[in-house]
Structure formats: C-alpha cells, structure tokens
C-alpha positions in Angstrom: 16.7 -11.6 -2.6 13.9 -13.5 -4.2 11.9 -12.5 -7.1 8.7 -12.1 -4.9 10.5 -9.9 -2.3 11.3 -7.6 -5.2 7.8 -7.5 -6.3 6.6 -6.8 -2.8 9.0 -3.9 -2.3 8.0 -2.4 -5.7 4.4 -2.9 -5.2 4.6 -1.5 -1.6 6.4 1.6 -2.9 4.1 2.3 -5.7 1.0 1.7 -3.8 2.3 3.9 -1.0 2.9 6.8 -3.5 -0.7 6.3 -5.0 -2.3 6.3 -1.5 0.0 9.3 -0.3 -0.9 11.3 -3.5 -4.8 10.7 -3.1 -4.5 11.5 0.5 -3.0 14.9 -0.1 -5.3 15.5 -3.1 -8.3 14.8 -0.7 -7.0 17.1 2.2 -6.3 19.8 -0.4 -9.9 19.4 -1.7 -11.3 20.0 1.8 -9.2 23.0 2.2 -6.8 21.5 4.8 -3.4 23.0 5.0 -0.9 20.2 3.6 1.6 21.2 6.5 -0.9 20.7 9.2 0.0 18.3 11.9 -3.0 16.0 10.8 -1.8 15.8 7.3 1.9 15.2 8.1 1.0 12.6 10.7 -1.2 10.8 8.2 1.4 11.1 5.4 4.1 9.9 7.8 1.9 6.9 8.8 1.5 6.0 5.1 5.2 6.1 4.3 6.2 4.4 7.6 4.0 1.4 6.6 5.5 1.1 3.3 8.9 1.3 5.0 8.0 -1.6 7.4 6.6 -3.8 4.7 9.9 -3.3 2.7 12.0 -3.9 5.8 10.2 -7.0 6.8 10.1 -8.5 3.0 13.9 -7.8 2.8 14.7 -9.7 6.0 12.1 -12.5 5.3 10.7 -12.7 8.6 7.9 -14.9 9.8 5.0 -12.6 9.8 6.0 -10.4 6.8 3.3 -11.7 4.6 0.5 -10.9 7.1 1.9 -7.3 7.4 2.1 -7.0 3.6 -1.6 -7.9 3.3 -2.8 -5.7 6.2 -1.0 -2.6 4.6 -2.3 -3.4 1.3 -5.8 -3.5 2.8 -5.1 -0.2 4.3 -4.0 1.4 1.3 -6.9 0.0 -0.6 -9.3 1.6 1.9 -7.7 4.8 1.6 -7.8 4.7 -2.4 -11.5 3.7 -2.1 -12.0 6.7 0.4 -10.7 9.0 -2.2 -12.7 7.3 -5.1 -15.9 7.8 -3.1 -15.2 11.5 -1.7 -13.7 13.2 -4.7 -15.9 16.0 -6.0 -16.9 17.0 -8.7 -16.6 13.5 -10.0 -17.2 14.4 -13.6 -14.3 17.0 -13.8 -10.9 16.4 -15.2 -9.6 16.4 -11.4 -12.4 14.1 -10.3 -11.6 11.7 -13.2 -8.0 11.7 -12.5 -8.5 10.8 -8.8 -11.0 8.1 -9.6 -8.6 6.5 -12.2 -5.7 6.7 -9.8 -7.7 5.3 -7.0 -8.8 2.3 -9.3 -5.2 1.6 -10.2 -4.3 1.9 -6.6 -6.8 -0.6 -5.6 -5.9 -3.0 -8.5 -2.2 -2.9 -7.3 -3.2 -3.4 -3.8 -5.0 -6.6 -4.8 -1.7 -7.6 -6.5 0.3 -6.7 -3.3 -2.3 -8.9 -1.3 -1.4 -11.9 -3.7 2.4 -11.2 -3.2 1.9 -11.1 0.6 0.1 -14.4 0.4 2.9 -15.9 -1.7 5.5 -14.5 0.9 3.9 -16.4 3.6 3.7 -19.5 1.3 7.3 -19.4 0.5 8.3 -18.9 4.1 6.3 -21.8 5.0 7.9 -24.0 2.3 11.3 -22.9 3.5 10.5 -23.9 7.1 9.2 -27.2 6.0 12.3 -28.0 4.0 14.5 -27.0 7.2 12.5 -29.6 9.3 13.1 -32.3 6.6 16.9 -31.9 6.9 
C-alpha cells in the first residue's frame, strides 16, 4: 500500500467523522430525533461514502481519485452548511461547530489534493506498463 493510499484512507476517515458529527449536531439543533429515518439515512450515507473511498483507494482502481475528490467536495459542502446554519454563532457551542467545520473544510481540501495525487500515480503506473 502506497503512502498516498494511507493518507487518503486516513483523511477520508477523519473528514467522515467531522461531517458526521456536524450533521448530528445540526439535526439536534433543529430538534430532529437522532434516531429518525432521515437522520439515520443521512448518517449512513456519510459513512458509506467513506467506506467506498477507502475500498477504492486500497484496491487502486482506475477512478478512485475522482471518487475521492467528489466525496471530499460533498463533505466540505456539509461542513460549510453547518458553519452557516449553527445558531447562536457566538456561543461556546456555536464556536465549537464553526471551528470544527473550518477544520473539516481544510482537511477536505487536503483530501482533494490526495485524490488528485491518486489519479496522477495511477496514470504514471499505466504509462509505465505501456512502456514495457
């Protein structure tokens, strides 16, 4: 397993945990039961996307870099949504959510970079195979 694959799996897991935490906090803020079907479906989707990214990265499939980038964009959008929606913003709770959201967005940007590198490494491997 390459160093970049380990980074992709690590960043995917951390960004998933941040997005999931923020999602649950936002549902709780709006008074939605955390065991409702809507919340469970959304939480399941967030976790499933991370599992897909980790699985594809470990197998080094052709389109794994694209999937990583798309999932990181999805997580970043969810983080941004929490950053915008949290109320009251000046409370300890609001500040915690905003800091966690910013951290999540920064890590998603790093995840996008690792996704781009995934695709680059795959292309280099394929070019090397053609040269043999």
